C-alpha positions as YAML, in Angstrom:
chain: A
units: angstrom
residues:
- id: 1
  name: CYS
  ca: [32.27, 157.15, 190.72]
- id: 2
  name: GLU
  ca: [32.61, 158.58, 194.23]
- id: 3
  name: PRO
  ca: [29.84, 156.48, 195.83]
- id: 4
  name: ASP
  ca: [31.29, 153.32, 194.26]
- id: 5
  name: LEU
  ca: [34.79, 154.13, 195.50]
- id: 6
  name: ASP
  ca: [33.43, 154.89, 198.96]
- id: 7
  name: ALA
  ca: [31.66, 151.52, 198.97]
- id: 8
  name: GLY
  ca: [34.71, 149.59, 197.69]
- id: 9
  name: ASP
  ca: [32.78, 148.44, 194.60]
- id: 10
  name: ILE
  ca: [35.33, 147.36, 191.98]
- id: 11
  name: SER
  ca: [32.56, 146.79, 189.45]
- id: 12
  name: MET
  ca: [32.83, 150.44, 188.46]
- id: 13
  name: PHE
  ca: [36.01, 149.59, 186.57]
- id: 14
  name: LEU
  ca: [34.50, 148.46, 183.28]
- id: 15
  name: HIS
  ca: [36.16, 148.07, 179.93]
- id: 16
  name: GLU
  ca: [33.82, 150.47, 178.12]
- id: 17
  name: HIS
  ca: [34.69, 153.47, 180.29]
- id: 18
  name: TYR
  ca: [37.82, 155.47, 179.59]
- id: 19
  name: ASN
  ca: [37.32, 158.16, 182.21]
- id: 20
  name: TYR
  ca: [35.75, 158.29, 185.64]
- id: 21
  name: PHE
  ca: [34.86, 161.71, 186.94]
- id: 22
  name: SER
  ca: [34.16, 163.02, 190.38]
- id: 23
  name: LYS
  ca: [32.65, 166.43, 190.99]
- id: 24
  name: VAL
  ca: [36.08, 167.75, 191.97]
- id: 25
  name: GLY
  ca: [37.64, 166.24, 188.84]
- id: 26
  name: ILE
  ca: [35.10, 167.92, 186.57]
- id: 27
  name: ILE
  ca: [35.61, 171.27, 188.26]
- id: 28
  name: ASN
  ca: [39.40, 170.92, 187.87]
- id: 29
  name: ALA
  ca: [39.08, 169.96, 184.18]
- id: 30
  name: ALA
  ca: [36.80, 172.94, 183.60]
- id: 31
  name: MET
  ca: [39.26, 175.33, 185.22]
- id: 32
  name: LYS
  ca: [42.13, 173.98, 183.13]
- id: 33
  name: ALA
  ca: [40.02, 174.56, 180.00]
- id: 34
  name: ASN
  ca: [39.11, 178.11, 181.09]
- id: 35
  name: LEU
  ca: [35.53, 177.12, 181.77]
- id: 36
  name: LYS
  ca: [33.37, 177.75, 184.81]
- id: 37
  name: VAL
  ca: [31.00, 175.13, 186.20]
- id: 38
  name: GLU
  ca: [27.64, 176.82, 186.63]
- id: 39
  name: ALA
  ca: [25.75, 173.73, 187.72]
- id: 40
  name: ILE
  ca: [26.58, 170.14, 188.58]
- id: 41
  name: GLU
  ca: [24.18, 167.49, 189.77]
- id: 42
  name: GLU
  ca: [23.99, 163.73, 190.08]
- id: 43
  name: GLY
  ca: [21.60, 161.69, 187.97]
- id: 44
  name: PRO
  ca: [18.55, 160.22, 189.69]
- id: 45
  name: GLY
  ca: [20.12, 156.85, 190.45]
- id: 46
  name: GLY
  ca: [23.70, 158.02, 190.80]
- id: 47
  name: GLY
  ca: [26.40, 157.02, 188.35]
- id: 48
  name: PHE
  ca: [25.89, 160.09, 186.17]
- id: 49
  name: LEU
  ca: [26.96, 163.70, 186.58]
- id: 50
  name: PHE
  ca: [25.23, 166.42, 184.60]
- id: 51
  name: VAL
  ca: [27.31, 169.57, 184.22]
- id: 52
  name: LYS
  ca: [26.70, 173.00, 182.75]
- id: 53
  name: MET
  ca: [29.91, 174.85, 181.87]
- id: 54
  name: VAL
  ca: [30.39, 178.30, 180.41]
- id: 55
  name: PRO
  ca: [33.50, 180.18, 179.31]
- id: 56
  name: SER
  ca: [35.32, 181.65, 182.29]
- id: 57
  name: LYS
  ca: [36.01, 185.39, 182.38]
- id: 58
  name: SER
  ca: [38.99, 184.92, 184.66]
- id: 59
  name: ALA
  ca: [41.54, 182.15, 184.44]
- id: 60
  name: SER
  ca: [41.73, 180.33, 187.76]
- id: 61
  name: LYS
  ca: [44.80, 178.27, 188.41]
- id: 62
  name: SER
  ca: [43.80, 177.04, 191.88]
- id: 63
  name: ILE
  ca: [43.07, 173.35, 191.67]
- id: 64
  name: LEU
  ca: [40.80, 171.56, 194.14]
- id: 65
  name: VAL
  ca: [42.17, 168.56, 196.02]
- id: 66
  name: PHE
  ca: [40.73, 165.12, 195.23]
- id: 67
  name: LYS
  ca: [39.63, 162.69, 197.88]
- id: 68
  name: THR
  ca: [42.17, 159.88, 197.63]
- id: 69
  name: TYR
  ca: [42.43, 156.39, 199.03]
- id: 70
  name: THR
  ca: [45.46, 154.39, 199.95]
- id: 71
  name: ASP
  ca: [45.66, 150.92, 198.49]
- id: 72
  name: GLU
  ca: [44.99, 149.51, 201.96]
- id: 73
  name: GLU
  ca: [41.91, 151.71, 202.50]
- id: 74
  name: PHE
  ca: [40.37, 150.74, 199.19]
- id: 75
  name: ARG
  ca: [41.14, 147.04, 199.66]
- id: 76
  name: THR
  ca: [39.49, 147.16, 203.09]
- id: 77
  name: LYS
  ca: [36.37, 148.78, 201.63]
- id: 78
  name: MET
  ca: [36.41, 146.30, 198.76]
- id: 79
  name: GLY
  ca: [36.58, 143.41, 201.23]
- id: 80
  name: ILE
  ca: [33.54, 144.70, 203.12]
- id: 81
  name: PHE
  ca: [31.62, 145.20, 199.88]
- id: 82
  name: ASN
  ca: [32.52, 141.74, 198.54]
- id: 83
  name: LYS
  ca: [31.56, 140.16, 201.88]
- id: 84
  name: ALA
  ca: [28.09, 141.76, 201.65]
- id: 85
  name: ILE
  ca: [27.71, 140.25, 198.16]
- id: 86
  name: ALA
  ca: [28.93, 136.83, 199.32]
- id: 87
  name: ASN
  ca: [26.57, 136.96, 202.33]
- id: 88
  name: TYR
  ca: [23.65, 137.53, 199.98]
- id: 89
  name: PHE
  ca: [24.48, 134.23, 198.25]
- id: 90
  name: LYS
  ca: [25.60, 132.18, 201.26]
- id: 91
  name: ASP
  ca: [22.21, 130.57, 201.93]
- id: 92
  name: SER
  ca: [21.26, 130.12, 198.27]
- id: 93
  name: ASP
  ca: [22.16, 127.72, 195.56]
- id: 94
  name: PRO
  ca: [23.64, 129.98, 192.83]
- id: 95
  name: GLU
  ca: [21.27, 128.32, 190.35]
- id: 96
  name: ASP
  ca: [18.35, 129.82, 192.34]
- id: 97
  name: VAL
  ca: [19.63, 133.38, 191.89]
- id: 98
  name: ALA
  ca: [19.38, 135.55, 188.77]
- id: 99
  name: ILE
  ca: [21.64, 138.58, 188.45]
- id: 100
  name: TYR
  ca: [19.99, 141.39, 186.54]
- id: 101
  name: CYS
  ca: [22.59, 143.64, 184.80]
- id: 102
  name: PRO
  ca: [25.44, 141.12, 185.00]
- id: 103
  name: LEU
  ca: [27.95, 143.06, 182.91]
- id: 104
  name: ARG
  ca: [28.41, 145.50, 185.73]
- id: 105
  name: ALA
  ca: [28.74, 142.63, 188.23]
- id: 106
  name: MET
  ca: [31.52, 140.66, 186.53]
- id: 107
  name: ASN
  ca: [34.47, 141.96, 188.55]
- id: 108
  name: VAL
  ca: [32.79, 141.63, 191.93]
- id: 109
  name: PHE
  ca: [31.24, 138.23, 191.34]
- id: 110
  name: TYR
  ca: [34.49, 136.82, 189.99]
- id: 111
  name: THR
  ca: [36.42, 137.98, 193.06]
- id: 112
  name: ALA
  ca: [33.68, 136.50, 195.28]
- id: 113
  name: GLY
  ca: [33.81, 133.18, 193.37]
- id: 114
  name: ILE
  ca: [30.17, 133.42, 192.26]
- id: 115
  name: ILE
  ca: [30.04, 132.18, 188.67]
- id: 116
  name: ASP
  ca: [27.12, 129.71, 188.45]
- id: 117
  name: CYS
  ca: [24.12, 132.00, 188.87]
- id: 118
  name: ARG
  ca: [21.68, 132.95, 186.14]
- id: 119
  name: LEU
  ca: [22.27, 136.17, 184.20]
- id: 120
  name: ILE
  ca: [19.52, 138.48, 182.97]
- id: 121
  name: ASP
  ca: [19.85, 141.56, 180.78]
- id: 122
  name: ASP
  ca: [17.49, 143.57, 178.59]
- id: 123
  name: ASN
  ca: [20.26, 144.21, 176.07]
- id: 124
  name: ILE
  ca: [19.50, 141.91, 173.15]
- id: 125
  name: ASN
  ca: [23.17, 142.05, 172.12]
- id: 126
  name: LEU
  ca: [24.12, 140.24, 175.34]
- id: 127
  name: GLN
  ca: [21.32, 137.69, 175.38]
- id: 128
  name: GLY
  ca: [22.38, 134.16, 174.47]
- id: 129
  name: LYS
  ca: [26.05, 135.01, 174.98]
- id: 130
  name: TYR
  ca: [28.51, 134.12, 177.72]
- id: 131
  name: LEU
  ca: [30.19, 136.80, 179.80]
- id: 132
  name: PRO
  ca: [33.76, 136.32, 181.05]
- id: 133
  name: THR
  ca: [33.95, 134.35, 184.31]
- id: 134
  name: PHE
  ca: [30.28, 133.21, 184.25]
- id: 135
  name: ASN
  ca: [29.20, 129.67, 183.35]
- id: 136
  name: LYS
  ca: [25.73, 130.53, 182.03]
- id: 137
  name: LYS
  ca: [24.45, 132.42, 179.00]
- id: 138
  name: VAL
  ca: [22.70, 135.74, 179.46]
- id: 139
  name: GLU
  ca: [18.92, 135.29, 179.41]
- id: 140
  name: SER
  ca: [16.13, 137.66, 178.40]
- id: 141
  name: PHE
  ca: [13.40, 138.94, 180.71]
- id: 142
  name: GLU
  ca: [10.94, 136.59, 178.96]
- id: 143
  name: GLU
  ca: [13.17, 133.60, 179.74]
- id: 144
  name: LEU
  ca: [13.34, 134.75, 183.35]
- id: 145
  name: LYS
  ca: [9.53, 134.94, 183.54]
- id: 146
  name: ASN
  ca: [9.16, 131.47, 182.03]
- id: 147
  name: ASN
  ca: [11.49, 130.00, 184.65]
- id: 148
  name: PRO
  ca: [11.32, 132.23, 187.75]
- id: 149
  name: PRO
  ca: [14.22, 131.98, 190.21]
- id: 150
  name: LYS
  ca: [13.94, 132.12, 194.01]
- id: 151
  name: LYS
  ca: [15.87, 135.40, 194.02]
- id: 152
  name: ILE
  ca: [16.54, 138.24, 191.59]
- id: 153
  name: PHE
  ca: [19.53, 140.40, 192.44]
- id: 154
  name: ILE
  ca: [19.61, 143.71, 190.55]
- id: 155
  name: TYR
  ca: [23.20, 144.86, 190.17]
- id: 156
  name: SER
  ca: [22.54, 148.46, 189.24]
- id: 157
  name: LYS
  ca: [22.18, 151.62, 191.26]
- id: 158
  name: THR
  ca: [21.12, 153.55, 188.18]
- id: 159
  name: PHE
  ca: [18.23, 151.40, 186.95]
- id: 160
  name: ASP
  ca: [17.43, 149.30, 190.03]
- id: 161
  name: LYS
  ca: [14.15, 151.01, 190.89]
- id: 162
  name: VAL
  ca: [12.81, 150.71, 187.33]
- id: 163
  name: ILE
  ca: [13.86, 147.05, 187.03]
- id: 164
  name: LYS
  ca: [12.46, 146.18, 190.46]
- id: 165
  name: GLU
  ca: [9.14, 147.82, 189.59]
- id: 166
  name: LYS
  ca: [9.05, 145.91, 186.28]
- id: 167
  name: CYS
  ca: [9.66, 142.60, 188.08]
- id: 168
  name: LEU
  ca: [7.13, 143.28, 190.84]
- id: 169
  name: LYS
  ca: [4.40, 143.77, 188.22]
- id: 170
  name: GLU
  ca: [4.85, 140.19, 186.97]
- id: 171
  name: GLU
  ca: [2.72, 137.42, 188.46]
- id: 172
  name: ALA
  ca: [5.54, 134.98, 187.65]
- id: 173
  name: PHE
  ca: [7.67, 136.57, 190.39]
- id: 174
  name: LYS
  ca: [5.11, 136.55, 193.20]
- id: 175
  name: ASN
  ca: [7.27, 134.05, 195.14]
- id: 176
  name: THR
  ca: [10.60, 135.58, 194.09]
- id: 177
  name: LYS
  ca: [12.66, 137.72, 196.44]
- id: 178
  name: ILE
  ca: [13.75, 140.80, 194.47]
- id: 179
  name: GLU
  ca: [16.62, 142.90, 195.84]
- id: 180
  name: SER
  ca: [19.25, 145.33, 194.63]
- id: 181
  name: LEU
  ca: [22.62, 146.61, 195.75]
- id: 182
  name: ARG
  ca: [20.89, 149.36, 197.73]
- id: 183
  name: ASP
  ca: [18.97, 146.73, 199.70]
- id: 184
  name: ILE
  ca: [21.98, 144.75, 200.87]
- id: 185
  name: LEU
  ca: [24.57, 147.47, 201.47]
...
């Protein structure tokens, strides 16, 4: 979650997550459990940490210090982040924009007042349903292809490259601008 906190992205706070770990937090948890972190690395798109822990031969009680933010610092970062999102939409009719991976985007788009755009997700359990704060049902990729928007905004740093590649392969999107969070931040 460190890159999201640094960016001021409140979308990281989702209902399905109970814990958010930083590298320092994982190392501290390991030490408290008498484990040693042998390896820790970020997943290819960020958002995931892969950790190898082994039993520790010596109990270490020294705890590493977390990077912390004051409320004011985080709100400032959040304001900058939300402004970048709002700027992306400022010259577009929300109906002309499709958000790919909208579940992750709910918090940010609600705070930015963007609720009338199209929503696209590959999760069949979301398709045809409404998400809180949005006025449109979640569409499938096939529905998106049948009615291409002017813009596709991919709200994922984990799967953005794969989704963008998938969209770029489709003739239906030859006149569609396809961007992700990485492109606008």
